[in-house]
C-alpha positions as CSV (number, residue, x, y, z in Angstrom):
1,M,0.1,0.0,0.2
2,V,1.0,3.5,-0.7
3,D,1.1,6.0,2.2
4,F,0.0,9.4,1.6
5,L,0.2,11.8,4.6
6,K,3.3,12.0,6.2
7,F,3.4,14.9,9.1
8,D,7.4,16.2,10.2
9,L,7.0,18.1,13.1
10,K,10.4,18.8,13.3
11,F,10.8,17.0,16.6
12,M,9.3,14.0,15.8
13,I,7.9,12.3,12.3
14,W,4.3,11.3,12.8
15,P,3.4,7.9,11.4
16,S,2.2,7.5,7.6
17,F,-1.4,6.9,6.7
18,N,-2.9,5.3,4.0
19,V,-6.7,5.7,2.5
20,A,-7.4,2.2,4.4
21,D,-6.0,3.7,7.7
22,S,-7.9,7.0,7.5
23,C,-11.1,5.4,6.7
24,V,-10.9,3.3,10.0
25,V,-10.1,6.8,12.1
26,C,-13.0,8.6,10.5
27,A,-15.1,5.6,11.2
28,A,-14.0,5.3,14.7
29,M,-14.7,8.8,15.4
30,L,-18.1,9.2,13.8
31,L,-19.1,6.0,16.0
32,F,-17.8,8.1,19.2
33,V,-19.3,11.3,18.0
34,S,-22.9,9.4,17.5
35,S,-22.9,7.6,20.6
36,F,-23.4,11.0,22.3
37,I,-26.3,11.9,20.0
38,E,-29.9,11.3,21.7
39,K,-32.3,10.2,19.6
40,P,-36.1,12.2,19.5
41,V,-38.3,10.9,22.0
42,G,-41.5,9.3,20.4
43,V,-40.0,8.4,17.3
44,E,-40.4,4.8,16.5
45,K,-38.1,2.5,14.4
46,A,-39.8,1.7,10.9
């Protein structure tokens, strides 16, 4: 796999990410955020 993001912060080099890594991180963040969103009261599942 080809890595496409590499961060050089002068004092450390951040690990490289590829598309699959980025998708996993985005999905984990969305799952975390969605766990704090409350569903409206009185709305039934279809």
